[in-house]
C-alpha positions as CSV (number, residue, x, y, z in Angstrom):
1,M,31.3,44.1,98.4
2,S,31.1,46.3,94.7
3,E,27.8,47.8,93.8
4,T,27.3,45.6,91.4
5,Q,27.7,42.7,93.4
6,S,25.6,44.1,96.1
7,N,22.6,44.4,93.1
8,K,22.6,40.5,92.7
9,A,21.5,37.6,94.6
10,R,23.8,34.9,94.0
11,L,22.2,31.6,93.5
12,G,25.1,29.7,95.6
13,V,25.0,27.5,92.1
14,A,28.5,26.7,90.4
15,G,28.4,27.7,86.7
16,L,24.9,29.5,86.7
17,D,26.1,32.4,88.8
18,D,28.5,33.0,86.0
19,I,25.8,32.3,83.0
20,L,23.7,34.4,84.9
21,V,26.3,37.4,85.3
22,G,26.7,37.2,88.9
23,G,22.4,36.2,90.0
24,L,19.4,37.3,89.9
25,A,18.1,41.2,89.8
26,R,17.2,41.9,93.6
27,G,13.5,42.7,94.1
28,H,12.3,40.7,91.2
29,L,10.4,37.5,90.2
30,Y,12.1,34.5,88.2
31,L,10.8,31.4,87.6
32,L,12.6,28.4,87.3
33,E,10.4,25.6,85.6
34,G,11.1,21.8,84.9
35,S,10.2,18.4,85.0
36,P,10.4,16.2,88.2
37,G,13.6,15.2,88.9
38,T,16.0,17.6,87.6
39,G,16.5,19.4,90.3
40,K,14.8,22.2,90.9
41,T,14.1,21.9,94.5
42,T,17.6,21.9,95.2
43,I,19.3,24.8,93.2
44,A,15.8,26.4,95.5
45,L,17.8,25.4,99.1
46,Q,21.0,26.4,97.5
47,F,19.3,30.1,96.7
48,L,18.0,30.1,100.6
49,L,21.2,29.0,101.5
50,E,23.1,31.4,100.1
51,G,20.7,34.0,101.3
52,H,21.8,33.2,105.1
53,E,25.9,32.8,104.2
54,Q,25.0,37.2,103.3
55,G,22.8,37.3,106.2
56,E,19.7,37.8,104.5
57,K,16.5,36.0,105.6
58,G,14.9,32.9,103.5
59,L,11.1,31.6,103.5
60,Y,10.7,28.7,101.6
61,I,7.0,28.4,101.1
62,T,5.9,24.8,99.9
63,L,2.6,23.6,98.5
64,S,3.9,20.5,97.3
65,E,6.8,18.6,99.1
66,T,6.5,18.5,102.9
67,E,8.9,19.7,105.7
68,P,10.1,16.3,106.4
69,E,10.9,15.9,102.5
70,L,12.6,18.4,102.6
71,R,14.9,18.4,105.2
72,L,15.4,14.5,103.7
73,T,16.4,16.1,100.5
74,A,18.7,18.8,102.5
75,N,20.3,16.2,104.4
76,S,21.2,13.9,101.1
77,H,23.0,16.7,100.2
78,G,25.1,17.1,103.5
79,W,23.2,20.4,104.7
80,E,22.0,21.3,107.7
81,I,18.8,24.0,107.1
82,D,17.6,24.2,110.5
83,A,17.5,28.3,111.5
84,K,18.7,28.9,108.5
85,F,15.7,30.2,106.8
86,D,11.5,29.6,107.5
87,M,9.7,26.9,106.1
88,F,6.2,27.3,105.7
89,E,4.0,24.3,104.5
90,L,0.7,25.4,103.2
91,A,-1.1,22.3,104.0
92,P,-5.4,22.1,102.7
93,P,-7.8,22.6,105.7
94,E,-8.6,20.1,108.2
95,S,-11.9,19.7,107.1
96,L,-10.7,19.1,103.2
97,L,-9.1,15.8,104.5
98,D,-12.5,14.8,106.6
99,S,-14.6,12.9,103.2
100,E,-17.8,13.7,105.4
101,Q,-17.8,17.6,105.1
102,Q,-16.2,18.1,101.5
103,Q,-19.0,20.7,100.4
104,S,-18.1,21.5,96.9
105,L,-20.4,24.8,98.1
106,L,-18.1,26.1,101.3
107,Y,-15.0,24.8,99.8
108,S,-15.1,26.2,96.3
109,S,-11.7,26.3,94.4
110,D,-12.3,30.5,94.9
111,L,-12.2,30.3,98.7
112,E,-9.3,27.4,98.5
113,L,-7.2,29.9,96.4
114,G,-8.2,32.8,98.1
115,E,-7.4,30.9,101.6
116,A,-3.8,30.2,100.0
117,T,-3.1,33.5,98.8
118,K,-3.9,34.9,102.5
119,A,-1.9,32.3,104.2
120,I,1.3,33.1,101.5
121,F,0.9,36.9,102.2
122,A,0.7,36.2,106.2
123,A,3.8,34.0,106.6
124,V,5.7,36.9,104.6
125,E,4.6,39.3,106.9
126,Q,5.7,37.4,109.6
127,V,9.3,36.7,108.4
128,R,10.0,39.7,106.4
129,P,12.4,37.9,104.2
130,D,15.0,39.0,101.2
131,R,14.2,36.2,99.4
132,I,11.2,33.7,99.1
133,V,11.4,30.2,97.1
134,L,7.1,28.9,96.3
135,D,7.3,25.6,95.5
136,S,5.2,25.3,93.4
137,L,2.9,27.2,91.1
138,S,1.0,24.0,89.5
139,E,-0.6,23.2,92.8
140,I,-1.6,27.4,92.7
141,R,-2.6,27.0,89.2
142,L,-5.3,23.9,90.5
143,L,-7.1,25.9,92.4
144,A,-7.2,28.7,90.2
145,Q,-8.9,25.8,87.6
146,S,-9.2,28.3,84.3
147,S,-5.8,30.4,82.7
148,L,-7.4,33.5,83.5
149,R,-7.6,33.3,87.1
150,Y,-4.2,31.6,87.4
151,R,-3.0,34.3,85.8
152,R,-4.5,37.3,87.8
153,Q,-3.1,35.4,90.4
154,I,0.3,35.5,89.4
155,L,0.1,39.0,88.9
156,L,-1.0,39.0,92.3
157,L,1.9,37.7,93.8
158,K,4.3,39.6,91.7
159,H,3.1,43.1,93.4
160,Y,2.7,41.8,96.4
161,F,6.3,40.8,96.9
162,A,7.2,43.6,94.6
163,R,6.2,45.8,97.5
164,N,8.0,44.1,99.7
165,G,11.3,43.6,97.7
166,A,12.0,40.5,97.9
167,T,13.3,38.4,95.0
168,V,11.4,35.7,94.5
169,L,12.2,32.2,92.7
170,L,9.2,30.3,91.6
171,L,8.6,27.0,90.7
172,D,6.7,25.1,88.4
173,D,7.2,21.7,87.7
174,L,5.5,21.5,83.9
175,T,2.2,19.3,84.5
176,S,0.1,21.8,82.6
177,E,-0.5,22.5,79.5
178,A,2.4,23.1,77.0
179,N,2.0,26.2,75.7
180,D,0.8,28.1,78.6
181,K,3.1,30.8,79.2
182,T,1.5,32.7,81.6
183,V,4.6,32.9,83.9
184,H,7.0,33.6,81.9
185,S,5.5,36.9,80.5
186,V,5.3,38.2,84.1
187,A,8.6,36.9,85.1
188,H,11.5,39.0,85.0
189,G,13.7,35.9,84.1
190,V,13.0,32.3,83.5
191,M,15.1,29.4,83.7
192,R,14.1,25.9,82.0
193,L,16.4,23.0,83.2
194,E,15.9,19.9,80.8
195,E,16.6,15.6,81.7
196,L,17.5,13.8,78.3
197,A,17.6,9.9,78.9
198,P,20.0,8.2,76.6
199,T,19.9,4.5,75.0
200,Y,22.4,3.6,77.6
201,G,24.4,5.2,80.3
202,A,23.2,8.1,83.2
203,E,20.8,10.6,82.2
204,R,21.9,13.7,80.9
205,R,20.7,17.6,82.6
206,R,21.2,20.5,81.1
207,L,19.9,24.1,81.5
208,R,18.9,27.0,79.3
209,V,18.3,30.6,80.0
210,I,14.7,31.5,78.3
211,K,15.1,35.0,79.5
212,Y,16.7,37.7,81.7
213,R,15.1,41.6,81.6
214,G,17.7,44.5,81.2
215,Q,20.6,41.9,81.3
216,A,22.9,40.3,79.4
217,Y,23.4,36.4,79.8
218,R,25.4,32.8,78.2
219,G,22.3,32.1,76.2
220,G,22.5,28.1,74.4
221,F,22.4,25.2,76.9
222,H,24.8,24.7,79.8
223,D,25.1,20.9,80.9
224,F,24.5,20.4,84.9
225,T,24.9,17.3,87.4
226,I,23.4,16.9,90.3
227,R,25.9,14.9,93.4
228,R,26.0,15.4,96.9
229,G,26.8,18.6,97.4
230,G,24.3,20.3,95.2
231,V,23.7,21.2,91.6
232,E,27.0,22.1,90.0
233,V,26.3,23.7,86.3
234,F,28.8,23.6,83.3
235,P,28.8,27.0,81.4
236,R,29.1,26.2,77.8
237,L,32.3,27.2,77.0
238,V,33.1,29.9,74.3
239,A,37.0,30.3,73.0
240,S,37.1,34.0,71.9
241,E,36.1,34.9,75.8
242,H,39.4,33.6,76.3
243,R,43.0,34.7,74.9
244,T,46.2,34.9,76.7
245,S,49.7,35.9,75.1
246,F,52.8,33.0,75.0
247,E,55.7,32.2,72.8
248,R,54.9,29.8,70.2
249,A,58.1,27.9,70.3
250,P,58.6,24.4,69.1
251,L,57.8,21.2,71.8
252,T,60.0,17.9,70.5
253,S,59.6,14.9,71.5
254,N,63.0,13.5,72.6
255,I,63.0,11.6,69.4
256,A,65.4,13.0,66.8
257,E,64.0,11.1,63.8
258,L,60.3,11.8,64.8
259,D,61.0,15.8,65.5
260,A,62.4,15.5,62.3
261,L,60.1,14.4,60.4
262,I,57.2,17.3,62.0
263,G,59.8,19.7,61.6
264,G,61.3,20.4,64.3
265,G,58.3,19.8,66.7
266,V,54.8,20.2,67.7
267,E,54.6,24.1,67.9
268,R,53.3,25.6,71.4
269,G,49.0,26.7,71.3
270,S,48.9,24.2,68.5
271,S,46.8,20.8,68.1
272,A,47.7,18.1,66.9
273,L,45.9,15.1,65.7
274,V,47.0,11.1,65.7
275,L,45.6,9.1,63.3
276,G,45.7,5.4,62.7
277,P,44.6,1.7,62.6
278,A,44.1,0.0,66.5
279,G,47.3,-0.8,67.6
280,A,49.3,1.0,65.8
281,G,50.8,3.2,68.4
282,K,48.8,6.1,68.4
283,S,48.6,6.4,72.4
284,L,52.2,5.5,73.0
285,L,52.9,8.2,70.3
286,T,51.5,10.8,72.7
287,L,52.8,9.4,76.2
288,H,56.3,10.3,74.5
289,F,55.5,14.0,73.9
290,A,53.7,14.0,77.5
291,R,56.7,12.4,79.0
292,A,59.1,15.2,77.3
293,A,57.1,18.0,78.4
294,V,57.5,16.7,82.0
295,E,60.8,16.6,81.9
296,R,61.4,20.5,79.9
297,G,59.7,21.1,83.6
298,E,56.1,21.5,82.2
299,K,52.5,19.9,83.3
300,A,51.0,17.3,81.3
301,A,47.2,16.0,81.8
302,L,46.2,12.8,80.1
303,F,42.2,12.0,79.4
304,I,41.8,8.7,79.1
305,F,38.6,7.2,77.5
306,D,39.4,4.2,76.4
307,E,41.4,2.1,78.5
308,E,42.1,0.9,82.0
309,L,44.4,2.9,83.6
310,G,46.4,-0.2,85.5
311,L,46.8,-1.9,81.9
312,L,48.0,1.4,80.5
313,F,50.5,1.9,82.7
314,T,51.7,-1.1,82.9
315,R,52.0,-1.6,78.9
316,A,53.9,1.4,79.1
317,K,56.2,1.0,81.8
318,S,57.6,-2.1,79.7
319,M,58.0,0.5,76.9
320,G,60.6,2.4,78.8
321,I,57.9,5.2,80.0
322,D,57.2,4.9,83.5
323,L,53.4,6.8,84.1
324,E,53.4,6.4,87.6
325,A,56.3,7.9,88.6
326,L,55.7,10.5,86.1
327,R,52.4,11.1,87.9
328,D,53.8,10.9,91.9
329,S,56.0,13.7,90.8
330,G,52.7,15.9,90.9
331,N,53.4,17.2,86.7
332,L,51.9,14.3,85.1
333,L,47.6,14.7,85.6
334,I,46.1,11.0,85.0
335,E,42.0,11.0,84.7
336,Q,40.2,8.5,83.5
337,I,37.0,9.2,81.5
338,D,33.5,7.5,81.3
339,A,32.4,8.3,78.6
340,A,28.5,7.1,79.1
341,E,28.8,9.1,82.9
342,L,30.1,12.4,81.3
343,S,28.5,15.0,79.4
344,P,30.4,16.9,77.0
345,G,30.5,20.2,78.8
346,E,31.0,18.6,82.1
347,F,34.4,16.7,80.7
348,S,35.2,20.6,79.0
349,H,35.0,22.0,82.6
350,R,37.3,19.2,83.6
351,V,40.1,20.1,80.7
352,R,39.6,23.7,81.3
353,H,40.0,23.5,85.1
354,R,43.3,21.7,84.7
355,V,44.5,24.5,82.2
356,D,43.2,27.2,84.4
357,T,44.5,25.5,88.0
358,A,47.1,23.5,87.5
359,R,49.2,25.1,84.7
360,V,48.8,22.2,82.8
361,Q,50.6,23.2,78.6
362,T,50.3,19.5,77.4
363,V,46.5,18.5,77.1
364,V,46.5,14.7,75.5
365,I,42.7,13.4,74.4
366,D,42.7,9.6,74.1
367,S,40.5,8.7,72.4
368,L,38.0,11.2,70.6
369,N,36.1,8.0,69.8
370,G,35.4,7.5,73.3
371,Y,34.4,11.7,73.5
372,Q,32.1,10.8,70.5
373,A,30.0,8.3,73.0
374,A,29.3,11.1,75.2
375,M,28.0,13.0,72.1
376,P,24.3,12.8,70.7
377,E,24.9,13.9,67.5
378,E,28.0,14.4,65.3
379,Q,27.4,18.1,64.5
380,S,27.5,18.5,68.5
381,L,31.1,17.2,68.7
382,L,32.4,19.2,66.0
383,L,31.3,22.2,67.4
384,H,32.8,21.0,71.2
385,M,35.4,20.1,69.7
386,H,36.3,23.2,67.9
387,E,35.3,25.7,71.3
388,L,37.8,22.9,73.3
389,L,41.1,23.5,70.8
390,Q,40.4,27.0,70.2
391,Y,40.6,27.6,74.1
392,L,43.0,25.8,74.8
393,N,45.3,26.9,71.8
394,R,44.8,30.2,73.2
395,Q,45.9,29.2,76.5
396,G,48.7,28.7,75.2
397,A,48.5,24.3,75.7
398,T,49.4,22.2,73.4
399,T,47.4,19.2,72.4
400,F,47.2,16.1,71.3
401,I,44.2,13.6,69.9
402,T,43.8,9.9,68.9
403,V,41.5,8.6,66.5
404,A,40.8,5.0,65.9
405,Q,39.9,4.0,62.1
406,H,37.6,1.7,61.1
407,G,39.3,-1.0,60.3
408,L,43.1,-2.5,59.8
409,V,44.0,-2.3,56.6
410,G,42.3,-1.4,53.3
411,D,39.8,1.7,52.7
412,M,39.9,3.1,56.6
413,K,37.5,5.5,57.7
414,S,37.5,7.9,60.8
415,P,34.2,7.7,62.9
416,V,34.2,12.0,62.5
417,D,36.8,13.8,60.9
418,I,38.2,16.9,62.9
419,T,41.4,17.1,60.7
420,Y,39.9,21.1,59.4
421,L,40.6,21.6,63.3
422,A,44.0,20.2,64.1
423,D,46.9,21.9,63.3
424,S,48.9,18.9,62.5
425,V,48.0,15.8,61.4
426,I,50.5,12.7,61.8
427,L,48.8,9.5,59.8
428,L,50.4,5.9,61.0
429,R,49.5,2.6,58.9
430,Y,50.7,-1.0,58.8
431,F,52.6,-2.2,55.9
432,E,53.9,-5.3,54.9
433,A,57.5,-5.5,53.3
434,L,59.3,-9.1,53.5
435,G,56.7,-11.0,54.7
436,R,56.5,-8.7,58.5
437,V,53.6,-6.8,59.2
438,R,55.3,-2.9,59.9
439,R,54.5,0.2,60.7
440,A,54.8,3.5,59.2
441,I,54.4,6.9,59.8
442,S,53.9,10.2,58.2
443,V,52.8,13.8,58.6
444,I,50.5,15.2,56.6
445,K,49.4,18.3,57.7
446,K,51.3,21.0,59.5
447,R,49.8,25.0,59.1
448,S,53.0,26.4,60.6
449,G,56.2,25.3,59.5
450,S,57.4,23.2,57.4
451,H,57.6,19.3,58.1
452,E,58.7,15.9,56.3
453,N,56.7,15.0,53.3
454,T,58.8,10.9,54.0
455,I,57.2,7.9,55.1
456,R,59.3,6.9,57.7
457,E,59.0,3.0,59.5
458,Y,58.6,3.1,63.2
459,R,59.2,0.1,65.6
460,I,57.4,0.3,69.3
461,G,59.6,-2.2,71.6
462,R,61.2,-1.5,74.9
463,A,62.8,2.1,74.5
464,G,59.2,2.7,73.3
465,I,59.0,4.2,69.7
466,S,62.1,3.5,67.2
467,I,62.2,5.7,63.9
468,G,64.1,4.7,60.8
469,E,65.3,6.5,57.5
470,P,63.1,7.5,55.3
471,L,61.2,5.1,53.1
472,E,60.9,5.9,49.4
473,D,59.3,2.7,47.7
474,F,56.2,3.4,48.9
475,Q,53.1,2.1,47.0
476,G,49.7,2.5,47.8
477,V,49.5,4.6,50.4
478,L,46.9,6.8,49.9
479,R,45.0,3.5,49.1
480,G,45.3,2.4,53.0
481,V,47.3,-0.5,52.0
482,P,50.8,0.9,51.6
483,T,52.9,-1.7,50.3
484,Y,57.0,-1.0,50.1
485,T,58.5,-2.5,47.4
486,G,62.2,-1.4,47.6
487,S,65.7,-2.9,49.4
488,S,65.8,-4.3,52.6
489,A,68.9,-1.9,53.9
490,P,66.2,1.4,55.1
491,L,64.0,-1.3,57.3
492,L,64.2,-2.1,60.8
493,E,65.5,-4.9,62.0
494,T,63.2,-6.7,65.2
495,E,64.2,-6.0,68.3
496,A,66.7,-8.4,69.7
497,D,64.5,-11.2,71.8
498,P,66.3,-12.0,75.1
499,R,65.7,-15.4,74.6
500,L,67.5,-16.0,71.8
501,G,71.1,-14.6,73.7
502,S,72.5,-11.2,72.8
503,G,73.0,-9.8,69.4
504,A,69.7,-11.1,67.6
505,G,67.9,-9.0,65.8
506,E,69.3,-5.8,66.7
507,F,68.2,-2.7,65.8
508,K,69.9,-0.9,63.2
509,A,68.6,2.8,61.4
C-alpha cells in the first residue's frame, strides 16, 4: 500500500472514491447529508465494510434505526455484516417509554443529551474503532433543542473523535432548517445527496462534494444509482483529462459511392451527425459503418434508444446486415437503452466503459432524440454531449449520432442543434421525381478534408443502401422540399420485385 493510499480511508463506493481522489483523509470528521431515501445508510454500510476488508475496526452508532432495520438494509444488498463491525443502538431509557414515569424535571433535554453522549463515548472506548458512523444528527439536534447547544455538542464529538484518531462519518437527513450550517463549518468534508423526481420515469439521484479541506476533488454534480450491491456513482466526465495518440486515417463504409461522397470516409477520432426525417434510413446508414468496422477487425458498439432490438435485428437482416451474427462474434456490442430509467451520467459511464475496457473504436448513438429524453434541460444535453464527443474523439473512437428531425417534408426542425459539435454532418431528405417519393443524401460539413458538394439519390433495399450518381437538377433543397427537375437517366430504378419475375425494375446507377 502506498503512502498516499494509506493516508486515505476508501469509502468502497464505486466512483465516489475517484471523485474524492482516493477517499477520506484519516482521522477527520465528515458529513454525509441528504433527504430520507437518498442512500446515506447504504453508503455508511459500504464505508464500514470497506474498512473491514482493509483490516480496520468499525462502529455503527445508530440513534434512528434499529439493529434489525440495519440488518435488513444490508441483506437487501446481499451483505453479511455479522462480525464485520460493531453496532451500537442508542435507545431511549426504558423509563421514557413508560408514560407514568415521564417527568420533564427528571428527564430534561440536557440530561438526555448528556446521557446519550456518555453512551456514545462508552461505546467508542469499548470498541476502539478506526471508522465510526453516527446515524443520525437529527436525533442529537432534537435532544439539543437549540442551535447553540447543538453546535457545542458537535464540537465536543469532533474533539473526542479526533483524540481517538478515528475517521468519522456523520449522517444527517436534512429535516432541520435549511440555513443550519452548524456541522458544515465543523466538518472536514461535506457531501450532499439529492433525489430528483421527474414528471415521468425513475427518480434521479445525484451527489455533490460541497467541502473538502486541503484536498482537491472533482466538483459539480455526479449522477449515482442505488441497486443491489450498493451505491454506484458515475463521476462527471471531463474530456480534457483523457488524451491518447492515434493515427487519423479515413474509415470507409464499404459503399464506394458513399465513401466518395464523404471524401474517402469518416476520419478516425471524429464524430459524424446523421440528420433526417423519420424513415429516411439514418439507423441503416450507421449500421453500414459499424459492419465495416467489424470487417476491418475492430470492435463497434451500438447504443439503441428508439427501437426494440428484436425488430432492429429482423429489419437489418432483411437488408443484408446480420447483426446477431456480428454480435455473437464478440466484435459488435449492442445495448438497448431505456431513457426513462437512465441518467445522463450513467449513459456516459456505459459508453466510456465500452471504450476503455472493450477497446471499442466505433460508437453509434441512435438516436439523440432518445438521449434528450433523459435530460432535464436542453443546455445540459449540449454540455453532456460536448464532453462525451470530446472524450471519444481523444480516445480515437469514431462516433456516429443520429437525430430525427420533426416532420417529413417542408421546414423541418431538429429537437436540438449539435451540428457545431459534430465534425461531419450527413443530411438525408425525401424528394419527389417522376411521380415517386425518393431519398437524397448530401454531406454539408466535414472539418477534416474535402467532400462532395453534390446530392445523390439512395435506395434502401435487400442489399442495404445503394447510392446513385450525383444529381444536378435539384430545386428547393435548403427549403426542405427538394424537387428534382432533370431527366430520369441518373435516377435509381426500384429494386426488382420477386413477385414480378427476374429483370423487373433492376437497379442501375
